[in-house]
C-alpha positions in Angstrom: -19.5 -22.7 6.6 -17.9 -19.7 5.8 -14.1 -19.9 6.3 -12.8 -16.7 8.6 -11.5 -13.2 6.3 -8.9 -13.4 9.1 -7.0 -15.9 8.0 -7.4 -18.3 10.7 -9.3 -21.6 8.5 -11.8 -22.0 11.4 -15.5 -20.7 10.7 -16.6 -17.1 10.2 -19.3 -18.0 13.0 -16.5 -19.3 15.3 -13.7 -17.1 15.1 -14.3 -13.4 14.6 -17.9 -13.0 14.4 -18.7 -13.6 18.4 -16.4 -10.4 18.8 -18.0 -8.0 15.7 -21.0 -8.8 17.0 -20.1 -8.5 20.7 -21.2 -11.6 22.3 -17.2 -12.5 23.2 -14.3 -9.9 23.9 -11.5 -10.3 22.0 -8.7 -12.2 24.3 -5.3 -11.3 22.4 -3.6 -7.9 20.5 -3.6 -10.6 18.0 -7.4 -12.0 18.2 -8.6 -7.6 18.0 -6.4 -7.0 14.7 -7.6 -10.4 13.2 -11.3 -9.7 14.1 -11.1 -5.5 12.7 -9.3 -7.2 9.3 -12.7 -9.2 8.9 -15.1 -6.3 10.5 -13.2 -4.7 7.5 -13.7 -7.0 5.3 -18.1 -7.8 6.8 -18.3 -3.4 6.1 -18.5 -3.3 10.1 -17.9 0.5 11.1 -19.4 0.9 14.1 -16.9 -2.5 15.9 -13.9 -0.6 14.4 -14.8 2.8 15.9 -15.6 0.8 19.0 -12.2 -0.9 19.1 -10.5 2.6 18.8 -8.4 3.6 22.3 -9.9 6.4 23.1 -6.9 8.5 23.1 -7.1 8.7 19.1 -10.6 7.6 18.3 -10.6 11.5 17.2 -8.3 10.6 14.1 -11.3 8.2 13.0 -14.2 9.1 11.3 -16.8 6.2 11.2 -17.8 7.2 7.3 -14.2 7.1 6.4 -14.0 3.8 8.0 -16.6 2.5 6.3 -15.7 4.6 2.7 -12.7 2.9 2.7 -14.0 -1.2 3.9 -16.7 -1.0 1.2 -14.0 0.9 -1.3 -11.8 -2.6 -1.3 -12.0 -6.4 -2.2 -10.9 -7.3 1.5 -8.3 -10.7 -0.2 -6.0 -11.6 2.8 -4.5 -11.2 6.5 -1.0 -12.0 6.7 -0.3 -11.4 10.6 3.6 -11.8 10.5 4.5 -11.1 14.4 3.3 -10.4 17.7 4.1 -9.6 20.7 1.5 -8.8 24.3 1.1 -5.2 22.6 1.8 -5.1 19.1 1.3 -6.9 15.8 2.3 -6.9 12.8 0.8 -7.7 9.8 -0.7 -7.6 6.2 -3.2 -6.9 4.5 -3.9 -8.0 0.8 -6.9 -6.4 -1.0 -8.0 -4.7 -4.5 -8.8 -1.1 -4.7 -11.8 0.5 -6.3 -9.6 0.5 -8.9 -9.1 -3.7 -9.0 -5.4 -3.0 -8.4 -3.7 -5.0 -5.6 -2.9 -3.2 -2.9 -0.8 -4.9 0.0 -1.5 -2.6 3.4 1.8 -3.6 5.6 1.5 -1.9 9.5 3.3 -2.7 12.7 0.2 -1.6 14.9 -0.4 -0.8 19.2 -2.9 -2.5 21.0 -3.2 -1.5 24.9 -6.1 -3.4 27.2 -7.5 -1.3 29.4 -10.1 -2.4 31.7 -10.9 -6.0 30.9 -11.0 -5.1 26.7 -8.2 -4.7 24.1 -7.6 -2.0 22.3 -6.4 -0.5 18.1 -4.5 2.6 19.6 -2.3 3.4 16.3 0.2 1.7 13.5 3.3 2.0 11.4 2.9 1.7 7.8 6.1 0.3 6.1 
């Protein structure tokens, strides 16, 4: 059993994989954010593009997403706080030079047509 990349202590098979593969929809903004982190860890740029809201999707090129996800080693996700439509988190990773990095973000999400979407985020 592979523990899920998002830090939930569940297996990847029973946690984020069903969302990433399209078998289920993330039920909350936090679940979507966690699955997006797992998508970075598994280099699934298609899911990351598909779960970005159409209003901001033009700012996120699939090739850039894939390059960034592949050039880093994803270590850990720490969810700091959540509301119904926001998630504040820290993503820990090693960059292409194996230097430890932290991506600290307050993300905004919207629920539309039965699905959650990432809209944008403020980096701290």
